[in-house]
C-alpha positions, -999 to 999 in steps of 0.1 A, spaced: -211 80 -62 -196 82 -97 -176 52 -110 -138 57 -110 -125 70 -144 -118 43 -169 -142 18 -152 -174 7 -169 -208 18 -155 -235 -7 -147 -253 1 -180 -221 -5 -200 -217 -39 -183 -253 -48 -190 -248 -39 -227 -215 -59 -228 -233 -89 -212 -260 -87 -239 -234 -86 -266 -214 -115 -251 -245 -137 -247 -255 -128 -283 -222 -141 -295 -228 -173 -275 -262 -177 -291 -247 -171 -325 -223 -199 -319 -251 -222 -308 -270 -214 -340 -239 -221 -361 -231 -254 -343 -268 -265 -346 -267 -257 -384 -237 -280 -388 -253 -309 -371 -271 -334 -394 -279 -371 -394 -249 -379 -417 -223 -368 -391 -201 -396 -377 -205 -402 -339 -174 -382 -330 -184 -351 -350 -219 -353 -335 -205 -355 -300 -181 -326 -306 -210 -304 -319 -232 -313 -290 -204 -305 -265 -198 -271 -282 -235 -262 -279 -236 -273 -242 -205 -253 -234 -218 -221 -251 -251 -224 -233 -234 -230 -200 -213 -199 -203 -244 -177 -211 -264 -187 -181 -241 -173 -153 -237 -140 -172 -275 -136 -174 -278 -144 -137 -255 -114 -129 -278 -88 -146 -300 -85 -115 -272 -78 -90 -255 -54 -114 -287 -34 -117 -300 -37 -82 -297 -7 -59 -292 -30 -29 -256 -27 -17 -261 -47 15 -242 -79 20 -264 -110 22 -257 -141 41 -247 -171 20 -232 -206 22 -200 -215 39 -169 -211 18 -163 -248 19 -198 -256 8 -196 -230 -20 -163 -244 -33 -174 -280 -31 -204 -271 -51 -183 -254 -78 -160 -285 -79 -190 -308 -83 -205 -287 -111 -173 -287 -130 -170 -324 -126 -205 -328 -140 -200 -304 -169 -163 -312 -178 -134 -288 -182 -122 -292 -218 -91 -312 -209 -80 -284 -186 -69 -295 -151 -89 -276 -125 -80 -277 -88 -103 -262 -62 -89 -261 -27 -115 -264 1 -104 -244 33 -99 -263 65 -121 -256 96 -96 -231 111 -95 -209 80 -133 -212 76 -139 -201 112 -117 -170 108 -136 -156 79 -171 -141 73 -194 -164 53 -197 -162 16 -222 -136 3 -255 -141 -14 -269 -155 -46 -247 -135 -70 -215 -151 -59 -220 -186 -74 -228 -173 -109 -199 -148 -107 -175 -176 -99 -189 -199 -126 -187 -171 -151 -151 -165 -142 -142 -202 -143 -160 -205 -177 -142 -175 -192 -109 -188 -178 -115 -223 -193 -121 -206 -226 -87 -188 -224 -66 -217 -211 -55 -243 -238 -60 -280 -234 -37 -296 -209 -34 -263 -191 -43 -258 -155 -65 -236 -133 -62 -234 -95 -88 -218 -72 -79 -213 -35 -93 -194 -6 -67 -174 13 -72 -154 45 -59 -118 46 -65 -107 81 -103 -110 85 -108 -107 47 -114 -136 25 -95 -137 -9 -105 -161 -36 -75 -166 -59 -77 -179 -95 -44 -189 -110 -39 -202 -146 -11 -209 -170 -28 -194 -201 -12 -166 -221 -11 -131 -206 -41 -109 -213 -53 -74 -203 -75 -76 -172 -70 -40 -162 -100 -17 -155 -96 -3 -190 -97 -38 -207 -122 -46 -234 -155 -59 -220 -155 -94 -235 -144 -128 -223 -126 -128 -189 -121 -91 -190 -159 -86 -189 -163 -110 -159 -134 -93 -140 -151 -59 -146 -184 -73 -132 -165 -86 -102 -149 -52 -96 -183 -35 -96 -200 -60 -73 -171 -63 -49 -164 -26 -49 -200 -19 -38 -193 -41 -8 -159 -27 2 -139 -53 -15 -120 -54 -48 -102 -73 -75 -65 -77 -81 -51 -90 -114 -15 -96 -121 9 -117 -141 34 -137 -119 59 -155 -140 40 -176 -165 8 -175 -143 -21 -151 -144 -34 -144 -109 -69 -129 -103 -78 -123 -67 -113 -115 -55 -110 -97 -22 -141 -99 1 -143 -75 31 -149 -88 66 -186 -86 73 -183 -56 96 -164 -37 68 -191 -42 41 -204 -9 28 -239 2 33 -258 22 6 
């Protein structure tokens, strides 16, 4: 089935990922070049943190290459939503959030029981890539909130942030958060879900809509 007009193809997304990761690697080279033994402890720590952040943002994008290129459109069983979200919260606690307040809401048992389980291996790197790109967009002392909301039997993961407005439409440039949202549209679209992006007041709201398991599309 052809991609909707204006939406990138898998090959265009792969090229955009390669370009984005190349930019991250260029930033790592630059930061490494600036580090020397004469730096004061604060400058050395700042350079090290910058390298770690750039490397951390490249990893999830590379992990999404296989699901983008795979012909398998079947949904795969995965962790519980609460387990997935707790894992994300722990990873962010370990890696830091650049002075941005990040709140991840874990669903209660009633909400969890009403929804299909989270999908397979591609979901964790997708969410980490989206969180990383959002952290790069939101200024220090800003905030990001991630919650799981039921919509009938569908699960909707909602990202809200108070960064400046940006173009996250299907025609947006394939870089930063626009690239990750485009990847999410492709992967969720193959499974009968989708992505909604809107500006509500001074908040950007990106919703990843997952179909009920029985609604997932087969190839």
